[in-house]
C-alpha positions in Angstrom: -24.5 4.6 -18.7 -22.6 1.5 -19.2 -24.7 -1.7 -18.7 -23.6 -4.5 -16.5 -22.5 -7.7 -18.4 -24.5 -10.7 -18.2 -21.2 -12.7 -17.4 -17.7 -11.6 -16.9 -14.7 -14.0 -16.9 -11.5 -13.1 -15.8 -8.4 -15.3 -16.9 -5.3 -15.3 -14.5 -1.9 -16.9 -14.9 -0.4 -18.7 -12.0 2.3 -16.9 -9.8 6.3 -17.6 -10.5 7.2 -21.2 -10.0 10.1 -22.8 -8.8 10.4 -24.4 -12.6 10.0 -20.9 -13.8 13.7 -20.5 -12.4 15.2 -23.4 -14.3 14.4 -22.9 -17.9 13.0 -26.5 -18.0 9.7 -27.8 -20.2 6.9 -27.5 -17.4 3.3 -28.4 -18.5 1.8 -31.0 -16.2 5.2 -31.2 -14.1 3.6 -29.9 -10.5 6.1 -27.4 -9.1 5.0 -25.1 -6.4 5.0 -21.3 -6.3 8.4 -20.1 -5.4 8.5 -17.5 -2.5 8.3 -14.8 -5.0 5.5 -16.3 -6.7 3.5 -16.7 -3.4 4.1 -12.7 -2.8 2.8 -12.3 -6.5 0.0 -14.1 -6.0 -0.6 -12.4 -2.4 -0.3 -9.1 -4.4 -3.0 -10.4 -6.9 -5.5 -11.5 -4.4 -5.3 -8.1 -2.6 -5.6 -6.4 -5.8 -9.1 -8.0 -6.5 -10.3 -8.1 -3.1 -13.0 -5.7 -4.2 -13.7 -7.9 -6.9 -16.8 -9.9 -6.1 -16.4 -13.4 -7.9 -19.4 -15.5 -8.2 -16.9 -18.3 -8.4 -13.5 -19.5 -8.8 -12.2 -22.3 -11.0 -8.6 -23.5 -11.1 -6.4 -25.7 -12.4 -5.2 -28.5 -9.8 -1.5 -27.8 -10.6 0.2 -26.1 -7.6 1.2 -23.1 -9.2 -2.3 -22.3 -10.3 -4.2 -23.9 -7.3 -2.1 -21.9 -4.7 -2.5 -18.7 -7.1 -6.3 -19.4 -6.9 -6.5 -19.9 -3.2 -4.7 -16.6 -2.5 -7.3 -14.9 -4.5 -10.0 -16.7 -2.6 -8.4 -16.0 0.8 -8.7 -12.2 0.0 -12.4 -12.3 -1.1 -14.8 -11.0 1.2 -17.3 -13.3 3.1 -19.1 -15.2 2.0 -16.6 -16.4 -0.2 -17.0 -17.7 -3.2 -16.6 -21.6 -4.1 -13.0 -22.5 -5.4 -13.3 -25.8 -7.8 -10.8 -27.4 -9.9 -10.6 -29.0 -13.3 -7.9 -30.7 -15.1 -9.4 -29.5 -18.3 -7.4 -26.1 -17.0 -4.1 -27.7 -16.8 -1.2 -26.4 -19.0 0.0 -27.8 -22.0 1.2 -31.4 -21.7 4.9 -31.3 -23.0 5.1 -35.5 -22.8 8.8 -36.7 -22.7 10.0 -33.2 -22.6 8.5 -32.4 -19.2 11.3 -31.4 -16.8 13.9 -31.4 -19.4 15.8 -28.0 -20.3 14.3 -26.4 -23.4 16.3 -25.2 -26.2 14.9 -22.2 -28.4 16.6 -22.9 -31.8 16.7 -26.6 -33.1 19.7 -27.9 -34.5 19.8 -27.4 -38.2 19.0 -30.3 -40.7 18.1 -32.7 -37.5 14.7 -34.2 -36.8 12.6 -33.9 -33.8 13.3 -37.7 -33.3 16.8 -37.1 -33.6 17.3 -34.1 -31.1 15.1 -36.3 -28.4 17.5 -38.8 -28.9 20.4 -36.5 -28.0 18.6 -35.5 -25.2 17.6 -32.1 -26.7 14.2 -30.6 -26.2 13.9 -27.5 -28.8 10.9 -25.1 -29.0 8.3 -26.3 -31.3 7.1 -23.9 -34.1 4.0 -25.5 -35.5 0.8 -25.7 -33.7 0.4 -29.6 -34.6 3.8 -30.5 -33.3 4.0 -32.2 -30.1 6.6 -34.0 -28.2 5.8 -38.1 -27.6 3.1 -38.6 -25.0 2.3 -35.0 -25.0 0.1 -32.4 -26.5 0.3 -30.2 -29.6 -1.3 -26.5 -29.7 -4.1 -27.9 -31.6 -4.6 -30.6 -28.7 -4.9 -28.1 -26.2 -7.1 -25.6 -28.2 -9.6 -28.7 -28.3 -9.2 -29.2 -24.5 -9.7 -25.5 -24.1 -13.0 -25.6 -26.2 -14.3 -28.6 -23.8 -13.3 -26.1 -20.8 -14.9 -23.4 -22.1 -18.3 -25.7 -22.8 -18.4 -27.7 -19.6 -17.2 -25.0 -17.1 -17.7 -21.3 -18.6 -20.9 -21.4 -20.8 -23.4 -23.1 -18.0 -22.6 -19.8 -16.0 -23.8 -17.9 -19.6 -27.2 -20.0 -20.0 -28.0 -20.1 -16.4 -27.9 -16.0 -16.2 -29.7 -15.8 -19.6 -32.6 -18.2 -18.1 -32.7 -16.4 -14.9 -32.5 -12.8 -16.1 -29.6 -12.2 -13.8 -26.4 -10.2 -14.8 -23.4 -9.3 -13.0 -21.9 -12.8 -12.8 -18.3 -12.9 -12.5 -16.1 -16.0 -12.8 -12.2 -16.3 -12.1 -10.5 -18.7 -14.0 -6.7 -19.4 -12.8 -4.8 -21.5 -15.0 -1.5 -21.3 -17.2 0.0 -18.9 -19.9 -0.6 -21.4 -22.9 -4.0 -22.7 -21.6 -5.2 -19.0 -21.3 -3.9 -18.3 -24.8 -6.4 -21.2 -26.2 -9.2 -20.7 -23.8 -9.6 -16.9 -24.7 -10.4 -17.4 -28.5 -12.2 -20.5 -27.4 -14.6 -18.4 -25.9 -14.6 -15.5 -28.2 -15.4 -17.6 -31.2 -18.8 -18.1 -29.4 -19.7 -14.6 -30.4 -22.8 -14.0 -32.6 -20.3 -13.1 -35.6 -18.8 -16.6 -35.4 -15.4 -15.3 -36.1 -12.3 -17.3 -34.6 -10.4 -14.3 -33.3 -6.7 -16.3 -34.2 -4.4 -17.2 -31.5 -2.9 -13.8 -30.6 -3.6 -13.8 -27.1 -0.4 -14.8 -25.8 1.7 -12.9 -23.5 0.4 -13.0 -19.9 3.2 -12.1 -17.0 3.1 -14.3 -13.7 0.0 -13.4 -12.1 -1.5 -11.0 -14.9 -5.1 -11.2 -15.8 -7.2 -10.6 -18.8 -11.0 -10.1 -18.9 -13.6 -11.0 -21.6 -17.4 -10.2 -21.1 -20.5 -11.9 -22.5 -23.8 -10.4 -23.2 -27.1 -11.9 -24.3 -28.2 -9.9 -27.4 -31.3 -7.8 -26.2 -31.3 -9.2 -22.5 -32.6 -7.1 -19.9 -31.7 -7.6 -16.1 -34.7 -9.3 -14.3 -35.9 -10.6 -17.6 -35.5 -14.3 -18.2 -35.1 -15.5 -21.5 -36.5 -19.1 -22.7 -34.8 -21.0 -25.2 -34.0 -24.7 -25.7 -30.3 -26.1 -25.5 -30.2 -26.5 -29.5 -31.4 -22.9 -30.0 -29.2 -20.8 -27.7 -29.5 -17.0 -28.1 -26.7 -15.0 -30.0 -24.0 -13.7 -27.6 -21.7 -10.4 -27.7 -18.5 -11.2 -26.5 -15.5 -8.6 -26.1 -12.4 -8.5 -24.5 -12.0 -5.4 -22.0 -8.4 -6.3 -20.3 -5.4 -8.0 -21.4 -2.3 -8.9 -19.5 -3.3 -6.3 -16.5 -0.3 -6.7 -13.9 -0.4 -3.5 -11.9 -0.3 -5.0 -8.6 3.3 -6.6 -9.4 4.5 -2.8 -8.9 4.0 -3.7 -5.3 5.7 -6.9 -5.0 9.3 -6.7 -3.4 12.0 -8.9 -4.6 13.0 -11.5 -2.1 16.5 -11.2 -0.8 16.7 -14.8 0.6 15.2 -18.1 -0.1 13.8 -19.2 -3.5 13.6 -16.1 -5.5 13.7 -14.8 -9.1 17.2 -15.4 -10.5 19.2 -12.7 -11.2 20.0 -11.3 -14.7 22.5 -13.3 -16.8 24.1 -11.3 -19.7 24.1 -14.9 -21.5 20.4 -14.9 -21.8 20.3 -11.5 -23.9 19.1 -13.8 -26.9 16.2 -15.5 -24.8 15.0 -12.3 -23.6 14.6 -10.8 -27.4 13.0 -14.4 -28.0 10.4 -14.3 -25.4 9.6 -10.7 -26.2 11.2 -9.2 -23.2 11.5 -5.9 -24.0 15.3 -3.9 -24.6 17.8 -6.8 -24.1 20.3 -4.0 -22.8 18.1 -3.8 -19.4 20.0 -4.8 -16.5 17.3 -6.9 -14.9 14.2 -8.8 -16.3 10.9 -7.4 -16.0 8.8 -8.2 -12.9 6.3 -10.8 -13.6 7.7 -12.0 -16.9 9.1 -15.8 -16.9 11.4 -17.6 -19.2 10.3 -21.1 -18.3 8.5 -22.4 -21.3 9.4 -21.4 -24.7 6.1 -20.3 -25.8 4.1 -19.1 -22.7 5.1 -15.6 -23.3 6.9 -15.6 -26.4 6.1 -13.7 -30.0 7.4 -16.4 -31.8 5.6 -16.9 -35.1 3.7 -20.1 -34.4 2.0 -21.5 -37.5 
């Protein structure tokens, strides 16, 4: 018999945004969902309608908030509370925001020279960042703060009350989620950081982690001080789940996914988009930010 986890966290990436169609750096730039993205979000909400969430937390950026609202709307009454936090926003790309990105930097040219020429290349080191923006290391620190301030209180409250079956949805962005997951997983009793391997969420795809208090039994409260919390067992049970996208019909009018362009074959390969000879982009995969779905080696 499978026991009910103390707390489950479902991390959800937003639907396709209008900037996902433009191949620009889109971090804090607040583009709305495209029509296609709205359909993705609706399908997501319907697919999760039988999952009873205790609470939903979302980035305040439109593409994530609207996706969260679609999930919230599909929940049964009484609906869970929906809260926003700027800690769940995407990585901030500073002066690159809204500008087209370039996959490969120019040979022998510094980042400063790239920017002077109006070229905004993909950055391949976690410590690198655009002026006025965040590095991946900066984002990891913000994600750690989000886990500590938003997620862990659900764990400690459940432990102290002897409750199990708490389920929290976190609606955010591809890069932010890729840092939130290891930030939570490193709190496992092993203390081992799982690394930065949790990239690759499709639009409106979700990944799920369970958190258990070692030795806890339902209905038996645990007493502990804030300075001496009980050990945790944390594991990833689902990664990049996107079955609901099969039901999403492509929009024939209005703003929708751009058609396949043979010139983008190299970019498809860079983003890990599968066989570059395929005649269409795989449903749910966007090619907007140079790292949100990429398999490029980031040091």
